[in-house]
Residue, then its C-alpha position, 0 to 999 in steps of 0.5 A: m415621777i416618769g412612773f405616775h406619770l406614765s400610770l397616768a397615762i394608762l389609766i387615762i388610755i382605760s378610761a377613755f377606752i372603756l367610756f368609749l365602749i359603753c357609750y358604744l353598746f347605748f348609742d348603737k342602733a342595731d337589732a332586730s326590730d325594726l324587721s319583726k315587724i307584723p305585716e298591716k294584711n292580717f295574713l301571709d303567705s308561706v314564701a314570705f312567713g319563712r323569709n321573714i323567720e329567715l330575715l329574723k333569725i340572721a340578723q339576730s344571729e349577727s346580732q348575737n356575734k357583733r355582742d361577741f367580737i365586742a366582749k371579746m375586742s374589750q378584753m384582748v383590750l384590758l386585761n391582755l393589753l393595758l392592765p397588765i402594763l400598769a399594773a407592771n408599773l404600778g409594781y416599778i412605781f412601788g418598788s422604786n419608793k421602797n427602795k428609796d425608803 
């Protein structure tokens, strides 16, 4: 019975973590769209244009780094930590039930 409650608790933790990731990715507003607005003037001097391009590249690389970090942390927590614990616990539950029969 303890193994069942532990498995249920691990499943709840996994579900909460996945729900947190979905909410975080859905409500995250970090993108480069606010930096890429076209100015109202019809011309830009080369210095301002170069500065805008550099800002856009920096924002895109920051966004890519953020996505990579979230993917790596999610993989580490879910695949390397919680799922092996759940698999071991379920193996214990089914193994101990088989011995009782």
